[in-house]
N, C-alpha and C positions, 0 to 999 in steps of 0.2 A: 471507491471502486464501483459503487452502484450507478454512477452516472455514465451515460453513453458517450463514446468518443464523437468528435465532430464528424460531419459527413465528409465523404471523399471529395465532394465538390468544392470544399474549402481548401483542399490541400495545396493548390497552386499559389495561394496567397500567403503561405507560411515562409517567412524569411529565415527562421531559426530551426526549422525541422521539416522533415519530409515523410511521406507516408510509406510505411513498410508493413504490409499486411493490415492488421487492425489497429496499429498504434503509430504515433509519430516518433520516429527514431531521431533523437536529438544529437547534434554534432558532438556534444560533450561525451556521449557514450561510444563514439566511433573507436576510441582507443581500447575498448573492452571487447571488440568483435574480432573475428578472424580465428584462424586455427589455433592460435596460442592461448585463447581463452577457454579454459576448461569449465564446464558447467558446475556450479556449486550445488550439488545434489542434495546435501543435507547439512544441518547445523544441530548442535546440541546445547541445551541449557541444563540447569540442574534437574528440572522436572519435565522437560519437554524435548521431543524430537521434532525438528523442523525439516520436513522431507518433501520429496516430489509427490505430485498428485497421483492418486490411483483411481481406477474406475469405481471401486467399491466405496469411495468417499462420497459419491453423489447423493445417496439417500440422506445422510446426516447433513451434508452441505445444503441440500435443497430444503430440508426441514428448518435449518438455521435461517436461510434467506427468505423463507416465507413467514417467519415469526415477526409479527408487527412490532414487538418491542426491540428486537435486534435491528430492524430496518427503520426504526423511528426517525433517524436522521438522514435517511436516503429517500429519494422520491417516492418509492413504492416497494412493497415486497416483490420477490421474484417468483415466477412459476418454475416448475421443475425443468421445463425446457430452457428457460432463461438461465437457470443455475448451471445446467449442463453446458450451455454455450459459454458461460463465464469461465468454467473450468477449462474449456478449450482455449480461450483467450489467454488465461494464465499460463497454460502449458506453452502457448505460442511465444509468450514473453521469454520464458526460459530457453526455448529453442533459438530465438533470435539473439539473446544477450547473455545467456548463461546464468542469470539470476532472476529473482522475481518474488512473488508472494508464495512462501512455503506453506504447505498444509501442516497444521499443528496436531501432534499426537501426544497424549499424556503417557509418560513412561510407566506410571504405576498401574494404569488400567488398559492401555492400548487404544483408548478412545480418540476418535477424531473430534477436535473441539473448535476448529476454525482455521484462520490463517493469519500470518504476519509476514512482512517482508518489505522488499525494496522494489520500486516500480518507476519507470520513466513516466513523468507527468504527460498525459495525452491530450492536453489542450494548451492554448496560448494564453499566457497571463504575464503580468509585469515581472514575475519571478522565474519564468521559464526561459531557457531549458533548465530542467532540474530533475533530480531523483527524489521521490517521496518515500517515506516510510508509512505503512498503514497496517491495520489489523481489523479483524472482525471475529468475535467469539460467540459461541452458543451461550444462551442465557444461563443455563445451569452451571456454567463454569465462570460466571462473573464473580467478582469480589474476592478472588483467590490470588491475585497478583500475577496471573499468567500473561496478561497483555503486556505489562511493563517488563516482565522477565524475557519474553520472546522479542520484544522491541529492542531491548538493550543488546541482545545477542545479534539482532539484525544490524544495528548500528555498528557494532564491532566488525561485522563482515564488510559493511560499506566503507568504513574508514581503513581497516587493516588490509583487506584482500582486494577490494575494488579501487582503493586509493582515492576515494571521493574527497573533495575539499569541503563540501557542505551537503547536508540532507535536510529536506523540508518535510513538513506535515501540515495538513489543512483539514478543516471540518467546518460544519455550520456553526455560526455564532452560538446557537442554543445548545450545542453538544458539549456540555460541561464534562461528562465522564471521559470522553476522548481527550479533552484538553488537560485533564488531570494526569492522564498517562503521558502526554507530551511533556508536561512539567516534571513528572517523576523521572524521566530519562534525560533531563537536563536541557530540553529544548527551550528556546527563548522566544518570547512574543513581543512584537512591536506593533502598536496600533496602526502605524502608517502602512503596514503590509496588508491590512484588511482589503478584501476584494470581493467582487460579485462573481459567482461561478458562471462561466459563459455557457454552460450546457443546461442551465435552468432559465425558465422564462421570467421576465420582469414581473415583480409582484409575488413570486413564489416565496413562501416563508423560509425556505432553506437556501435561497440564493446568496444572502450575505455570509461570507466566510472569513475565518481567521486563519492566519498563517503563522506557523512556528518554524524556527530554524535552529540548526546546531552545526557548528563548524568542527573540523577535526581537532583544533586546539581546545575548543570548549568541551568536546567529548573526552579528551585526555584528562581534563581537569574536573570531570564530573564523577562523583562517587556512584558506584553501582547501586541501583535501587534495591 
């Protein structure tokens, strides 16, 4: 989610998606739009509340997004203004589609700790159109199992409530921590799915990406992490 969407000038060349606001709205999501789709405002896991974004999330979110360790596998840390703009885009995804990246709140302390959720992939690649699962957590909350706990809950929402057939996740080849989360929630890797991220310039160390997938059937046969 740290990568910028393609410019609007490229929108006319998209055979599989078209521009709606800041994202490419894929045809596979058209069945989830309209008056019958109630926004999924919150989800619960054992230790986390996955909720809508609030204005008072900005200080903690901005601090997380300017932490060089948190943003190690993204092009660069974000300024406070860039973090505020990102929250606006995440809210826009909910407004358009009824789901997205939920803000994560610890139930025991009430702290904002990051985000996890489902998002329409905003660029063209061999695996698109697709819905991705993603996460970003503040460093002080790493190593406690929160990422896999929230991601598992988001997968359940995607398959049970949104009736998706498949969910993907991707990251830089060097991002082993995120790949461990993908593996923990039952996602499968195939080397033939590796790709170069189109929003990064040639030669950028983060351009080579891996792709993980999980189908509804695979999810049903995966033990909860």
